[in-house]
C-alpha positions as CSV (number, residue, x, y, z in Angstrom):
1,X,-193.8,-74.2,-68.5
2,X,-190.9,-72.9,-70.6
3,X,-191.2,-71.5,-74.1
4,X,-189.0,-74.3,-75.3
5,X,-191.4,-77.0,-73.9
6,X,-194.4,-75.3,-75.4
7,X,-192.6,-75.0,-78.8
8,X,-191.7,-78.7,-78.7
9,X,-195.4,-79.6,-77.9
10,X,-196.7,-77.4,-80.8
11,X,-194.1,-78.9,-83.2
12,X,-195.2,-82.4,-82.2
13,X,-198.8,-81.5,-82.6
14,X,-198.1,-80.2,-86.1
15,X,-196.2,-83.5,-86.9
16,X,-199.3,-85.4,-85.9
17,X,-201.4,-83.3,-88.3
18,X,-198.9,-84.1,-91.1
19,X,-199.1,-87.9,-90.3
20,X,-202.9,-87.7,-90.4
21,X,-202.8,-86.4,-94.0
22,X,-201.3,-89.6,-95.4
23,X,-203.5,-90.7,-98.4
24,X,-203.9,-94.1,-96.8
25,X,-206.1,-93.7,-93.7
26,X,-204.9,-97.0,-92.2
27,X,-201.3,-95.9,-92.6
28,X,-202.0,-92.6,-91.1
29,X,-203.7,-94.2,-88.1
30,X,-200.8,-96.7,-87.6
31,X,-198.2,-93.9,-87.8
32,X,-200.0,-91.8,-85.2
33,X,-200.7,-94.8,-82.9
34,X,-197.0,-95.8,-83.2
35,X,-196.0,-92.4,-82.1
36,X,-198.2,-92.5,-79.1
37,X,-197.2,-96.0,-78.1
38,X,-193.5,-95.5,-78.6
39,X,-193.5,-92.3,-76.6
40,X,-195.5,-92.8,-73.4
41,X,-197.0,-89.6,-72.1
42,X,-196.8,-87.8,-75.4
43,X,-200.5,-87.9,-76.0
44,X,-201.3,-86.3,-72.6
45,X,-198.3,-84.0,-72.7
46,X,-199.2,-82.2,-75.9
47,X,-202.6,-81.2,-74.7
48,X,-201.4,-80.4,-71.1
49,X,-198.8,-78.1,-72.6
50,X,-201.3,-76.3,-74.8
51,X,-203.8,-76.0,-72.0
52,X,-201.1,-74.6,-69.6
53,X,-200.3,-72.0,-72.3
54,X,-204.0,-71.1,-72.7
55,X,-204.1,-72.5,-76.2
56,X,-207.1,-74.7,-77.4
57,X,-206.1,-78.4,-77.8
58,X,-207.1,-79.3,-81.3
59,X,-209.1,-82.4,-81.2
60,X,-207.4,-83.9,-78.2
61,X,-209.5,-87.0,-78.2
62,X,-210.6,-88.9,-75.1
63,X,-208.8,-89.0,-71.8
64,X,-208.2,-92.5,-70.6
65,X,-208.3,-91.8,-66.9
66,X,-211.5,-89.8,-67.3
67,X,-213.0,-92.6,-69.4
68,X,-212.3,-95.1,-66.6
69,X,-213.7,-92.8,-63.9
70,X,-216.9,-92.2,-65.8
71,X,-217.3,-96.0,-66.4
72,X,-216.8,-96.9,-62.8
73,X,-219.2,-94.1,-61.6
74,X,-221.8,-95.1,-64.1
75,X,-221.6,-98.8,-63.1
76,X,-222.3,-98.0,-59.5
77,X,-225.3,-95.9,-60.5
78,X,-226.6,-98.5,-63.0
79,X,-227.1,-101.6,-60.8
80,X,-230.9,-101.5,-61.3
81,X,-230.5,-101.0,-65.0
82,X,-228.2,-104.0,-65.1
83,X,-230.8,-106.2,-63.4
84,X,-233.5,-104.9,-65.8
85,X,-231.3,-105.6,-68.8
86,X,-230.6,-109.1,-67.6
87,X,-234.3,-109.8,-67.1
88,X,-235.4,-108.1,-70.3
89,X,-232.8,-109.0,-73.0
90,X,-233.3,-107.7,-76.5
91,X,-232.7,-111.2,-77.8
92,X,-233.1,-114.6,-76.2
93,X,-229.6,-115.3,-75.1
94,X,-229.8,-119.0,-75.7
95,X,-231.1,-118.5,-79.3
96,X,-228.5,-115.8,-79.9
97,X,-225.7,-118.1,-78.8
98,X,-226.9,-120.8,-81.0
99,X,-227.2,-118.4,-83.9
100,X,-223.5,-117.5,-83.4
101,X,-222.3,-121.1,-83.9
102,X,-220.8,-120.3,-87.2
103,X,-218.6,-117.5,-85.8
104,X,-217.6,-119.7,-82.9
105,X,-216.6,-122.5,-85.2
106,X,-214.3,-120.3,-87.1
107,X,-212.4,-119.5,-83.9
108,X,-212.6,-122.8,-82.1
109,X,-212.8,-125.5,-84.8
110,X,-211.6,-128.3,-82.6
111,X,-214.2,-127.8,-80.0
112,X,-216.9,-127.6,-82.6
113,X,-215.7,-130.7,-84.3
114,X,-216.2,-132.5,-81.0
115,X,-219.7,-131.0,-80.6
116,X,-218.9,-129.3,-77.3
117,X,-220.4,-126.0,-78.3
118,X,-223.8,-127.3,-79.2
119,X,-224.0,-129.6,-76.2
120,X,-223.0,-126.8,-73.8
121,X,-225.5,-124.3,-75.2
122,X,-228.3,-126.9,-75.3
123,X,-227.7,-127.6,-71.6
124,X,-227.5,-123.9,-70.6
125,X,-230.2,-123.0,-68.2
126,X,-231.1,-119.3,-69.0
127,X,-233.4,-118.9,-66.0
128,X,-230.8,-120.2,-63.5
129,X,-228.1,-118.0,-65.0
130,X,-230.3,-114.9,-64.9
131,X,-231.3,-115.7,-61.2
132,X,-227.6,-116.0,-60.3
133,X,-226.7,-112.8,-62.0
134,X,-229.6,-110.6,-60.6
135,X,-230.5,-112.1,-57.2
136,X,-228.3,-109.6,-55.4
137,X,-229.7,-106.6,-57.2
138,X,-226.6,-106.1,-59.3
139,X,-224.3,-105.6,-56.3
140,X,-222.0,-108.4,-57.3
141,X,-221.6,-107.0,-60.8
142,X,-220.9,-103.5,-59.6
143,X,-218.4,-104.8,-57.0
144,X,-216.7,-107.0,-59.6
145,X,-216.2,-104.0,-61.8
146,X,-214.9,-101.8,-59.0
147,X,-212.4,-104.5,-58.0
148,X,-210.9,-104.2,-61.4
149,X,-210.4,-100.5,-61.3
150,X,-206.6,-100.6,-61.8
151,X,-207.0,-102.9,-64.8
152,X,-209.8,-100.8,-66.2
153,X,-207.8,-97.6,-65.9
154,X,-204.8,-99.2,-67.5
155,X,-206.9,-100.4,-70.4
156,X,-208.6,-97.1,-70.9
157,X,-205.2,-95.3,-70.8
158,X,-204.1,-97.6,-73.6
159,X,-207.3,-97.3,-75.6
160,X,-207.7,-93.5,-75.5
161,X,-204.7,-92.6,-77.7
162,X,-205.8,-95.3,-80.3
163,X,-209.2,-93.7,-80.4
164,X,-207.6,-90.3,-80.8
165,X,-205.5,-91.7,-83.7
166,X,-208.7,-92.7,-85.5
167,X,-210.3,-89.3,-84.9
168,X,-207.2,-87.4,-86.1
169,X,-207.1,-89.5,-89.3
170,X,-210.8,-89.4,-90.1
171,X,-211.1,-85.7,-89.6
172,X,-208.5,-85.2,-92.4
173,X,-210.7,-86.9,-94.9
174,X,-213.0,-84.8,-97.2
175,X,-216.7,-84.7,-96.4
176,X,-218.1,-82.4,-99.1
177,X,-220.7,-84.8,-100.6
178,X,-222.5,-88.0,-99.8
179,X,-219.9,-90.2,-101.4
180,X,-217.1,-88.7,-99.4
181,X,-219.1,-88.9,-96.2
182,X,-219.8,-92.5,-96.8
183,X,-216.1,-93.1,-97.4
184,X,-215.4,-91.5,-94.1
185,X,-217.7,-93.9,-92.4
186,X,-216.0,-96.9,-94.1
187,X,-212.6,-95.7,-93.2
188,X,-213.7,-95.1,-89.6
189,X,-214.9,-98.7,-89.5
190,X,-211.6,-99.9,-90.9
191,X,-209.6,-97.9,-88.4
192,X,-211.7,-99.0,-85.5
193,X,-210.9,-102.6,-86.5
194,X,-207.3,-101.6,-86.4
195,X,-207.9,-100.3,-82.9
196,X,-209.1,-103.7,-81.8
197,X,-206.2,-105.4,-83.3
198,X,-203.6,-103.1,-81.7
199,X,-205.4,-103.0,-78.4
200,X,-205.2,-106.8,-78.2
201,X,-201.6,-106.7,-79.2
202,X,-202.2,-108.3,-82.5
């Protein structure tokens, strides 16, 4: 790597630091996320350049490819846990679905007006669904996830820079007292909602 490439990477890293200091955390997040989205490879390039030069990568955030690899590996190793979770839910899935009727109505008003939500849930056979999901020991679940590896890796690659944008922004906020730390938590929540919106392309 040439000195010019390293200098460019360090300058861009400093620019991200400056963006993260915007008084409005949401604006800071969006500015950093825009930079990453409009310049594919920049997120990975900055930290690769610093690593090649033997410099510590300041808060590089997650690596999308590593996230996907870990997820796929863990799925394969967690088949029995999947079956256990299906057979031992924290909440009754049927009751939980019925309790979510209000939220569902807000998004699918037409279907609710016709009564299709309640009728579908009322006819839902929890035991049959659980049997179908677990009778193969979780192999179908793990295989299904593995088949989507390309899609998962693409999603994680898109998600990682957004998560890094949140981290970059939140770490610039003060945390000297309880009120400031609570505000950091609130801003983190707001920014994670922004991540969801941007990830979905909204």
